[in-house]
DRENRO-938265 format. One line per 3 residues: number of its first residue (from 1); their letters; for each residue z, y, x of C-alpha. Coordinates in steps of 0.05 Angstrom, whole numbers. Example, Ala and Ser with C-alpha at 12.3 -4.5 7.8 and 13.67 -1.06 7.14 Angstrom:
DRENRO-938265
1	AS	156 -90 246 | 143 -21 273
//
This chain:
DRENRO-938265
1	MSR	1 1 1 | 18 48 54 | -50 37 89
4	SFK	-89 45 24 | -55 110 9 | -67 138 79
7	GIS	-141 121 73 | -150 155 6 | -112 215 30
10	FII	-162 222 92 | -222 217 46 | -197 270 1
13	LSL	-177 318 58 | -249 307 89 | -280 329 23
16	LTS	-238 391 18 | -257 409 89 | -331 401 74
19	CAD	-326 444 13 | -291 498 51 | -345 499 106
22	NKT	-401 501 53 | -368 561 19 | -361 598 86
25	SHE	-433 585 103 | -457 613 35 | -411 672 42
28	ASA	-440 687 111 | -511 680 87 | -495 726 30
31	FVR	-482 782 79 | -547 776 122 | -580 844 122
34	PLP	-654 846 105 | -696 878 159 | -721 950 141
37	VTA	-794 959 144 | -849 1006 120 | -909 978 78
40	AEV	-977 1002 58 | -1024 976 10 | -1092 948 28
43	TER	-1145 996 0 | -1222 994 -2 | -1270 1043 27
46	DIP	-1344 1050 41 | -1351 1035 117 | -1410 1063 158
49	VYI	-1439 1011 206 | -1466 1035 276 | -1498 1008 334
52	EAI	-1458 1036 395 | -1479 1047 466 | -1461 1084 528
55	GNV	-1505 1143 545 | -1516 1191 599 | -1530 1265 592
58	AAS	-1588 1298 627 | -1615 1369 629 | -1679 1380 588
61	NSV	-1709 1418 644 | -1687 1426 719 | -1716 1467 774
64	NIK	-1699 1467 850 | -1710 1538 875 | -1742 1543 944
67	PRV	-1764 1605 981 | -1838 1617 983 | -1833 1666 1040
70	GGI	-1788 1665 1100 | -1737 1719 1121 | -1666 1744 1118
73	IDT	-1631 1739 1051 | -1619 1810 1032 | -1581 1804 964
76	VYI	-1552 1747 925 | -1550 1763 851 | -1516 1701 820
79	QGG	-1454 1655 826 | -1450 1582 811 | -1445 1567 737
82	DNV	-1478 1631 714 | -1527 1629 655 | -1596 1659 672
85	KAG	-1657 1671 633 | -1729 1664 656 | -1746 1724 700
88	DPL	-1674 1741 720 | -1667 1756 796 | -1631 1705 839
91	YKI	-1641 1727 912 | -1676 1782 948 | -1709 1768 1015
94	DRL	-1719 1825 1065 | -1784 1861 1042 | -1798 1902 1104
97	PYE	-1842 1855 1143 | -1885 1843 1082 | -1890 1916 1063
100	IAL	-1916 1927 1136 | -1966 1870 1126 | -1990 1901 1060
103	EKA	-2001 1968 1092 | -2037 1939 1152 | -2083 1901 1103
106	QAN	-2099 1964 1065 | -2115 2002 1130 | -2163 1946 1149
109	LIK	-2198 1953 1083 | -2208 2027 1093 | -2236 2018 1159
112	NEA	-2284 1964 1141 | -2308 1999 1079 | -2326 2057 1125
115	ELE	-2363 2011 1167 | -2400 1981 1110 | -2420 2047 1085
118	FSK	-2446 2069 1155 | -2486 2005 1162 | -2519 2014 1094
121	TKL	-2539 2083 1110 | -2566 2063 1177 | -2610 2006 1143
124	DRY	-2635 2055 1091 | -2659 2106 1143 | -2692 2057 1190
127	QGL	-2726 2020 1134 | -2766 2085 1120 | -2788 2088 1192
130	IQQ	-2815 2015 1197 | -2882 2040 1167 | -2890 2087 1225
133	EYV	-2873 2031 1271 | -2814 2071 1300 | -2769 2007 1294
136	SHL	-2786 1934 1296 | -2778 1884 1243 | -2723 1849 1288
139	NIE	-2682 1914 1286 | -2686 1917 1210 | -2662 1845 1207
142	EYK	-2601 1862 1253 | -2583 1923 1209 | -2586 1878 1149
145	RDV	-2541 1827 1185 | -2491 1881 1198 | -2488 1904 1126
148	KLH	-2473 1833 1106 | -2419 1825 1159 | -2383 1887 1136
151	ESQ	-2389 1867 1063 | -2353 1800 1079 | -2301 1837 1121
154	VII	-2286 1881 1062 | -2277 1820 1016 | -2232 1789 1068
157	DKA	-2189 1852 1070 | -2184 1854 994 | -2158 1780 995
160	EIE	-2107 1798 1049 | -2083 1854 1010 | -2073 1810 949
163	NAK	-2039 1758 993 | -1993 1812 1021 | -1975 1836 953
166	INL	-1960 1764 931 | -1918 1753 991 | -1882 1818 977
169	DYC	-1869 1794 903 | -1841 1729 932 | -1787 1767 965
172	DVC	-1755 1774 895 | -1734 1702 880 | -1727 1698 801
175	SPI	-1712 1644 753 | -1771 1608 722 | -1731 1579 664
178	NGK	-1668 1591 620 | -1609 1553 645 | -1546 1546 685
181	VSL	-1546 1553 759 | -1511 1509 810 | -1468 1531 869
184	TKV	-1511 1573 916 | -1528 1541 983 | -1539 1605 1022
187	DQG	-1507 1671 1029 | -1527 1744 1044 | -1552 1748 1116
190	NLV	-1577 1676 1122 | -1647 1663 1148 | -1693 1619 1105
193	QAN	-1757 1590 1118 | -1820 1586 1068 | -1821 1522 1030
196	DFN	-1758 1497 1067 | -1738 1425 1053 | -1670 1446 1025
199	SLI	-1668 1488 963 | -1632 1550 954 | -1602 1533 885
202	SIL	-1618 1488 825 | -1624 1509 753 | -1609 1462 694
205	QVT	-1629 1477 624 | -1570 1451 580 | -1591 1476 509
208	PVY	-1614 1427 491 | -1596 1365 532 | -1627 1296 535
211	VYF	-1584 1234 522 | -1608 1170 557 | -1580 1102 533
214	SLA	-1598 1029 529 | -1595 980 471 | -1595 905 473
217	QKD	-1659 872 448 | -1626 850 380 | -1602 918 368
220	FQE	-1670 949 382 | -1703 904 331 | -1656 932 279
223	LQE	-1667 1001 302 | -1741 994 294 | -1732 980 219
226	LLK	-1693 1043 213 | -1747 1082 249 | -1797 1059 202
229	EGN	-1754 1090 146 | -1756 1156 185 | -1685 1153 208
232	RKF	-1682 1181 278 | -1611 1212 276 | -1556 1191 321
235	KVL	-1483 1215 340 | -1454 1231 408 | -1381 1229 420
238	LPF	-1344 1246 485 | -1305 1188 515 | -1239 1230 514
241	DNK	-1248 1259 446 | -1275 1215 389 | -1265 1267 336
244	KEF	-1317 1318 366 | -1386 1292 346 | -1454 1319 363
247	EGE	-1516 1304 323 | -1579 1284 358 | -1649 1262 344
250	LNA	-1684 1202 377 | -1748 1226 415 | -1777 1166 452
253	FDN	-1762 1097 480 | -1792 1055 535 | -1850 1010 526
256	QVD	-1819 944 549 | -1753 909 552 | -1721 902 618
259	SNT	-1724 827 633 | -1665 831 681 | -1617 860 632
262	GTI	-1648 845 563 | -1643 922 543 | -1691 977 530
265	QLK	-1682 1050 547 | -1683 1104 495 | -1681 1180 498
268	GTV	-1655 1229 447 | -1644 1304 443 | -1578 1342 427
271	ANE	-1580 1417 410 | -1514 1428 451 | -1511 1501 430
274	DEI	-1440 1506 450 | -1455 1479 521 | -1401 1424 514
277	LWP	-1444 1366 538 | -1454 1370 613 | -1511 1335 651
280	GEF	-1489 1274 688 | -1429 1258 642 | -1424 1192 602
283	VKV	-1420 1194 528 | -1414 1144 468 | -1477 1137 424
286	KLF	-1474 1115 351 | -1536 1102 311 | -1525 1091 236
289	VKL	-1548 1022 210 | -1518 1012 140 | -1459 1023 93
292	KEK	-1410 969 75 | -1386 986 5 | -1315 973 -18
295	HPV	-1291 941 46 | -1218 928 59 | -1180 977 106
298	VPL	-1110 982 135 | -1071 1032 175 | -1077 1019 248
301	SAI	-1001 1012 256 | -1006 947 215 | -1047 911 267
304	QTS	-1006 865 314 | -1037 823 372 | -1018 757 403
307	QKG	-1050 707 448 | -1091 679 388 | -1115 747 369
310	SFV	-1099 800 317 | -1055 791 257 | -1012 828 203
313	YVL	-948 816 168 | -963 814 94 | -908 827 45
316	KPD	-896 774 -9 | -867 785 -81 | -802 753 -59
319	MTV	-794 808 -6 | -806 760 51 | -865 767 102
322	DCV	-920 722 125 | -963 726 186 | -1037 731 169
325	PVT	-1093 731 222 | -1146 781 213 | -1218 798 239
328	LGE	-1223 871 256 | -1282 916 240 | -1297 989 252
331	HLD	-1245 1041 266 | -1237 1101 217 | -1193 1153 247
334	DYI	-1122 1123 235 | -1149 1063 196 | -1188 1003 212
337	AID	-1234 957 173 | -1215 885 161 | -1274 838 161
340	AGL	-1234 777 143 | -1160 758 123 | -1141 810 72
343	TAG	-1163 835 5 | -1151 899 -32 | -1081 905 -66
346	MKV	-1042 864 -13 | -987 899 22 | -980 899 98
349	ITD	-923 921 142 | -937 980 181 | -869 995 214
352	GQL	-812 954 236 | -852 891 257 | -813 883 323
355	NLR	-761 835 296 | -803 802 243 | -817 728 238
358	PGA	-855 692 183 | -808 681 124 | -762 740 142
361	KVT	-729 779 87 | -744 852 87 | -726 916 51
364	LTD	-772 978 42 | -743 1040 74 | -801 1083 55
367	QAP	-863 1060 20 | -927 1083 57 | -978 1115 12
370	AEN	-1031 1069 -17 | -1086 1120 -32 | -1153 1124 -5
373	PSK	-1147 1133 71 | -1200 1191 69 | -1156 1232 25
376	ATE	-1094 1271 43 | -1024 1241 20 | -963 1276 0
379	DTS	-904 1279 46 | -851 1230 29 | -806 1241 90
382	KKK	-756 1280 46 | -743 1224 -1 | -677 1190 8
385	PEP	-680 1116 26 | -656 1066 -27 | -589 1034 -17
388	EKV	-589 971 21 | -579 911 -23 | -533 853 -5
391	A	-562 786 -15
//
């Protein structure tokens, strides 16, 4: 009897202890605090689809200025970065040697014109005496030769005068185009040579500019269909400022695909009236292809990454979260298109994902706006957060 009583007492004591442990466990779980998060609704938006490429900006016109006459640089009119117009002075070369050459040529002309006049008078006088046989026919031929020699010399003198005038004009080095000048390579007092290998300065026309870029063969086939529809517009963005866009127009493309790279080169023109685009810099080129209508989009802050790819935490009706892999599409400011994984109306976590795990209980601290991402949303930062609920 004593042993049976002890056994029954042990069983009863074990059951009481187990019940107490279960009660303690339930009480502890009842006080687990849900994780605070922010959520936003998956919305729909019309998404423009672009072909993207990296382009290079080039001047629409460029000129290397070289001296056409030699001499000492007398005056420098410009500094690097200045805007100039066609005809504006850039340099002045010492004119004195060329002024002297012009005066010498003019003096030679006066001299030889006098010689010509005298030879003509002499020929006329002796031609009247040939009938009286005062002069021979040989003398007359010599006088005619003298006239022709002096006539040719006058022509040479006139040509030398024109050449001297041209050289004098070349002393004033002027811009042949509108554009922006480079850093000058010579200073006042330097000696330059005619048609020197090194240029004095270069001028680039930057309004408009050309943009050169290459497309893969498959993208070019798609672009050709757009060109048939008359669509030649494209957008240019600076790599450090994706919000600043420039509109361009496609002008030309190469006549063959590069067999080494599988790409083809294209050229477009951008007005660049503000002179923001600079020759030599790299830009992003976007060519519009089509419009995806009613496509799911979410805030960029909802996107998480792992070794397996991109995913989001989706809020379920029971206030728990699930991990959903997604396929990302085009960026739209602070939003991104979702090509696969989500549908409109679902809610995704946009803040507080750090401690989340699939199945975790959450509470919303501040509901993110679910309006169309292209529209402005009202400020909800002043709303008081709801009191935390105890499970």
